[in-house]
C-alpha positions as CSV (number, residue, x, y, z in Angstrom):
1,X,195.9,33.9,0.4
2,X,199.2,35.6,1.6
3,X,197.4,36.4,4.8
4,X,197.0,32.7,5.5
5,X,200.5,32.0,4.4
6,X,202.1,34.8,6.4
7,X,202.4,33.0,9.7
8,X,204.1,30.0,7.9
9,X,206.4,32.2,6.0
10,X,207.2,34.2,9.3
11,X,208.1,30.9,11.0
12,X,210.4,29.8,8.1
13,X,212.0,33.2,7.9
14,X,212.5,33.4,11.6
15,X,214.2,30.0,11.8
16,X,216.3,30.7,8.8
17,X,217.6,34.1,10.2
18,X,218.0,32.4,13.6
19,X,220.2,29.7,12.1
20,X,222.1,32.3,10.3
21,X,222.8,33.8,13.7
22,X,224.3,30.5,14.8
23,X,226.6,30.6,11.7
24,X,227.9,34.1,12.9
25,X,228.4,32.6,16.3
26,X,230.7,29.9,14.8
27,X,228.3,27.0,14.5
28,X,227.3,24.9,11.5
29,X,223.6,26.0,10.9
30,X,222.7,22.5,9.5
31,X,224.2,20.8,12.6
32,X,222.2,23.1,14.8
33,X,219.0,22.3,12.8
34,X,219.6,18.6,13.2
35,X,219.9,19.1,16.9
36,X,216.7,21.0,17.1
37,X,214.8,18.4,14.9
38,X,216.2,15.4,16.9
39,X,215.5,17.2,20.3
40,X,211.9,17.9,19.3
41,X,210.8,14.9,17.3
42,X,213.8,12.4,17.3
43,X,212.3,9.9,19.6
44,X,209.0,8.9,21.5
45,X,210.3,10.8,24.6
46,X,211.2,13.9,22.5
47,X,207.9,14.0,20.9
48,X,206.2,13.6,24.2
49,X,208.1,16.4,25.8
50,X,207.3,18.6,22.8
51,X,203.5,17.9,23.2
52,X,203.9,18.5,27.0
53,X,205.4,21.9,26.6
54,X,202.8,22.7,23.8
55,X,199.7,21.9,25.9
56,X,199.8,24.8,28.3
57,X,200.7,27.1,25.4
58,X,197.4,26.0,23.7
59,X,195.4,27.1,26.7
60,X,197.2,30.4,27.1
61,X,197.2,31.1,23.4
62,X,193.4,30.6,23.4
63,X,193.1,32.8,26.4
64,X,195.0,35.7,24.6
65,X,193.1,35.1,21.4
66,X,189.6,35.3,23.0
67,X,190.5,38.6,24.6
68,X,192.0,39.9,21.4
69,X,188.7,39.1,19.6
70,X,187.0,41.4,22.1
71,X,189.5,44.2,21.6
72,X,191.4,43.6,24.8
73,X,195.0,42.6,25.5
74,X,195.4,40.0,28.1
75,X,198.9,40.2,29.5
76,X,197.5,38.5,32.7
77,X,197.5,34.9,31.6
78,X,200.5,34.2,33.7
79,X,198.6,35.3,36.9
80,X,195.4,33.5,35.7
81,X,197.2,30.3,35.2
82,X,198.9,30.6,38.6
83,X,195.5,30.9,40.3
84,X,194.1,28.1,38.3
85,X,196.9,25.7,39.2
86,X,196.8,26.9,42.9
87,X,193.1,26.3,43.0
88,X,193.5,22.7,41.6
89,X,196.2,21.9,44.1
90,X,194.2,23.4,46.9
91,X,191.1,21.3,46.1
92,X,193.3,18.1,45.8
93,X,195.1,18.8,49.1
94,X,192.1,19.8,51.2
95,X,189.8,16.8,50.0
96,X,192.4,14.1,49.1
97,X,189.9,11.2,49.5
98,X,187.7,12.4,46.7
99,X,187.4,9.5,44.2
100,X,188.0,9.4,40.4
101,X,186.4,10.4,38.1
102,X,184.7,13.1,40.2
103,X,188.0,14.3,41.7
104,X,189.7,15.5,38.5
105,X,186.5,17.1,37.1
106,X,186.1,18.9,40.4
107,X,189.7,20.2,40.5
108,X,189.5,21.1,36.7
109,X,186.4,23.1,37.4
110,X,188.1,24.8,40.3
111,X,191.1,25.6,38.2
112,X,188.8,27.3,35.4
113,X,186.7,29.1,38.1
114,X,189.8,30.6,39.7
115,X,191.1,31.7,36.3
116,X,187.8,33.1,35.3
117,X,187.6,35.1,38.6
118,X,191.1,36.5,38.1
119,X,190.2,37.4,34.6
120,X,186.8,39.0,35.4
121,X,188.4,41.6,37.7
122,X,190.4,43.5,35.0
123,X,187.5,42.9,32.7
124,X,185.2,44.7,35.1
125,X,187.7,47.5,35.9
126,X,188.0,48.1,32.1
127,X,184.3,48.0,31.4
128,X,183.0,49.9,34.4
129,X,185.9,52.1,35.5
130,X,187.8,52.6,32.3
131,X,191.0,51.3,33.7
132,X,193.3,49.9,31.0
133,X,193.5,46.1,31.1
134,X,197.3,46.1,30.3
135,X,198.1,47.9,33.6
136,X,195.5,46.0,35.6
137,X,196.7,42.5,34.3
138,X,200.4,43.2,34.7
139,X,199.8,44.2,38.4
140,X,197.5,41.3,39.0
141,X,200.3,39.0,37.9
142,X,202.4,40.2,40.8
143,X,199.4,39.9,43.2
144,X,198.8,36.3,41.9
145,X,202.4,35.4,42.5
146,X,202.4,36.8,46.0
147,X,199.1,35.1,46.9
148,X,200.4,31.8,45.6
149,X,203.6,32.1,47.6
150,X,201.6,32.8,50.8
151,X,199.3,29.9,50.3
152,X,202.1,27.5,49.3
153,X,204.5,28.4,52.2
154,X,202.1,29.1,55.0
155,X,198.8,27.4,54.4
156,X,199.4,24.2,52.3
157,X,203.1,23.6,52.7
158,X,204.3,20.1,52.0
159,X,205.9,19.0,55.3
160,X,208.0,16.4,53.6
161,X,209.8,18.7,51.2
162,X,212.1,21.7,51.5
163,X,210.9,23.0,48.2
164,X,208.3,25.7,48.0
165,X,205.4,23.4,47.1
166,X,201.9,22.4,48.4
167,X,201.0,19.1,49.9
168,X,200.4,16.4,47.2
169,X,196.9,15.9,46.0
170,X,195.0,12.7,46.4
171,X,195.6,9.9,44.0
172,X,192.0,10.1,42.6
173,X,192.8,13.5,41.1
174,X,195.7,12.3,38.9
175,X,194.7,11.9,35.3
176,X,195.8,9.4,32.7
177,X,199.3,9.6,31.2
178,X,200.0,8.1,27.7
179,X,202.8,5.4,27.9
180,X,203.6,5.7,24.2
181,X,205.6,8.7,24.9
182,X,208.0,7.1,27.2
183,X,208.7,9.0,30.3
184,X,207.2,12.2,29.1
185,X,204.3,13.3,31.2
186,X,201.8,13.7,28.3
187,X,198.3,13.3,29.9
188,X,194.7,13.8,29.2
189,X,195.3,17.4,29.4
190,X,196.4,17.3,25.7
191,X,193.1,16.1,24.3
192,X,191.4,18.3,26.5
193,X,193.3,21.4,25.0
194,X,192.3,20.2,21.5
195,X,188.7,19.8,22.6
196,X,188.7,23.3,24.2
197,X,190.3,24.7,21.0
198,X,187.4,23.3,19.0
199,X,184.9,24.6,21.6
200,X,186.5,28.2,21.3
201,X,186.1,28.0,17.5
202,X,182.4,27.1,17.9
203,X,181.9,29.9,20.5
204,X,183.5,32.6,18.3
205,X,182.0,31.7,14.9
206,X,178.9,29.7,15.6
207,X,177.2,31.4,18.6
208,X,175.6,34.7,19.1
209,X,177.8,35.4,22.1
210,X,180.9,34.9,19.8
211,X,179.4,37.3,17.2
212,X,179.0,39.9,19.9
213,X,182.6,39.4,21.2
214,X,184.0,39.9,17.6
215,X,181.7,42.8,16.9
216,X,182.8,44.6,20.0
217,X,186.3,44.0,19.2
218,X,186.0,45.3,15.7
219,X,183.9,48.4,16.5
220,X,182.5,49.3,19.8
221,X,180.4,52.1,18.4
222,X,178.8,49.8,15.8
223,X,178.2,47.2,18.5
224,X,176.6,49.8,20.7
225,X,174.3,51.0,17.9
226,X,173.2,47.4,17.3
227,X,172.0,47.3,21.0
228,X,174.9,45.4,22.4
229,X,176.4,46.2,25.8
230,X,180.3,46.4,25.1
231,X,181.0,46.5,28.8
232,X,179.1,43.3,29.6
233,X,180.7,41.5,26.5
234,X,184.2,42.5,27.7
235,X,183.6,41.3,31.2
236,X,182.4,37.9,29.7
237,X,185.3,37.8,27.3
238,X,187.9,38.5,29.9
239,X,186.3,35.9,32.2
240,X,186.5,33.3,29.5
241,X,190.1,34.1,28.8
242,X,191.0,33.8,32.4
243,X,189.2,30.4,32.6
244,X,191.1,29.2,29.6
245,X,194.5,30.2,31.1
246,X,193.4,28.6,34.5
247,X,193.1,25.2,32.8
248,X,196.9,25.1,32.8
249,X,196.4,23.9,36.2
250,X,195.0,20.6,34.7
251,X,198.3,20.1,32.8
252,X,200.7,20.8,35.7
253,X,198.9,19.7,38.9
254,X,196.6,16.8,37.7
255,X,198.7,15.6,34.7
256,X,202.2,16.0,36.0
257,X,203.5,17.2,39.4
258,X,200.5,16.3,41.6
259,X,201.1,19.5,43.5
260,X,201.5,23.1,43.1
261,X,205.2,24.2,42.8
262,X,206.2,27.9,42.8
263,X,207.8,28.8,39.6
264,X,206.5,25.9,37.6
265,X,205.5,28.1,34.7
266,X,208.1,28.5,31.9
267,X,206.4,31.9,31.2
268,X,203.5,30.1,29.5
269,X,201.4,33.1,30.0
270,X,203.6,35.5,28.2
271,X,204.5,33.1,25.5
272,X,200.7,32.7,24.9
273,X,200.8,36.2,23.5
274,X,203.3,35.1,20.8
275,X,201.2,31.9,20.1
276,X,198.1,33.9,19.6
277,X,199.9,36.4,17.4
278,X,201.4,33.7,15.2
279,X,198.2,31.8,15.1
280,X,196.3,34.9,13.9
281,X,193.9,34.4,16.9
282,X,192.4,31.5,15.3
283,X,192.1,28.2,17.4
284,X,193.6,26.1,14.7
285,X,196.4,28.5,14.3
286,X,196.9,28.7,18.0
287,X,197.3,24.9,18.2
288,X,199.8,24.9,15.4
289,X,201.8,27.8,16.9
290,X,201.8,26.2,20.3
291,X,203.3,23.1,18.8
292,X,206.0,25.2,17.1
293,X,207.0,27.0,20.3
294,X,206.9,23.7,22.2
295,X,209.2,22.2,19.8
296,X,211.5,25.2,20.0
297,X,211.6,25.1,23.8
298,X,212.2,21.4,23.9
299,X,214.5,21.0,20.9
300,X,217.0,23.6,22.1
301,X,217.5,21.8,25.4
302,X,220.5,19.8,23.9
303,X,222.4,22.7,22.5
304,X,224.4,23.4,25.7
305,X,225.9,19.9,25.4
306,X,226.2,19.4,21.7
307,X,227.5,22.8,20.5
308,X,230.4,25.0,21.6
309,X,228.9,28.5,20.9
310,X,225.2,28.3,21.1
311,X,223.0,27.6,24.2
312,X,219.4,26.7,24.8
313,X,218.7,30.5,24.9
314,X,218.6,30.2,21.2
315,X,215.0,29.3,21.6
316,X,214.2,32.9,22.8
317,X,216.0,34.3,19.8
318,X,214.1,32.1,17.3
319,X,210.7,33.0,19.1
320,X,211.5,36.6,18.9
321,X,212.5,36.5,15.2
322,X,209.3,34.6,14.4
323,X,207.2,37.2,16.3
324,X,209.3,40.0,14.5
325,X,208.4,38.6,11.0
326,X,204.8,38.0,11.9
327,X,204.3,41.7,13.2
328,X,206.2,43.1,10.1
329,X,203.1,44.3,8.4
330,X,205.0,46.6,6.1
331,X,207.0,43.7,4.7
332,X,203.9,41.6,4.0
333,X,202.1,44.7,2.5
334,X,205.1,45.2,0.2
335,X,205.1,41.6,-0.9
336,X,201.4,41.7,-1.6
337,X,201.7,44.9,-3.7
338,X,204.6,43.4,-5.6
339,X,202.7,40.2,-6.4
340,X,199.8,42.3,-7.5
341,X,201.9,44.5,-9.7
342,X,203.6,41.5,-11.4
343,X,200.3,39.7,-11.9
């Protein structure tokens, strides 16, 4: 039971210690907590922005989680989501007259395909050449950033703007936004993320491919003895991980900006690692962790104006503390042993 409570306890302890840091800095922790709560859930706009920030984290958290289950460490979600968003924007800019509902489906498929291609490359290098995926994905993040910059500035530049962004996509590509959240750009990307989370659960725990992915991640030798091809499974898993990260393009391009903008990502790809870690690589846990991190990112935005000694960078401190407590296996083992001894 404590294994399932560990992420919740880690979040509570991380927040408690983080608020204690604000007390050391000269702020009232209760006042800071009220600002966080009000900024995250105090109004329809606040709830909407929390959900907006959480949506891409669901996709990147699922991306990292799928790779983890195959025994792989995907640090390349940032590059994969960049390629996915760029592909969605390119499709919408090159064929702007494509009508709905075909247009958003086409652009979404392009985003997923671009992310899959960017994920398949390090998967193939790991499976067939033995190159470590951490090094490959880190390097591919820089390659993706450079490629996106070239395409944005030289091939699809918006002539009506001085900002580094592509031409706007056609109106048929834009997906519905929910008016109940005020001006927050919460779109159909949110229910899509929840559906995808459910699909990932079905894939991992209700299909033979999911069983093979988890088997390879737990023991390559046993999987090979059972007749599986670990290399093929890892390529497939990394491709799926890349496709999930690429769907962030649906959130940003189709549901919000209507174009690709350099630097649009608030490090969603790297935060996805923390989301997957806190969520224990389970789709339901990933959704809950993404909501927590989205709330922290959104709720701390008012700290610059409403406090004297604490800034919005507190969100980074809180996220780091939560990750620290999640990864403190020794602490949890001690708590489990103590509970067993006193039983």
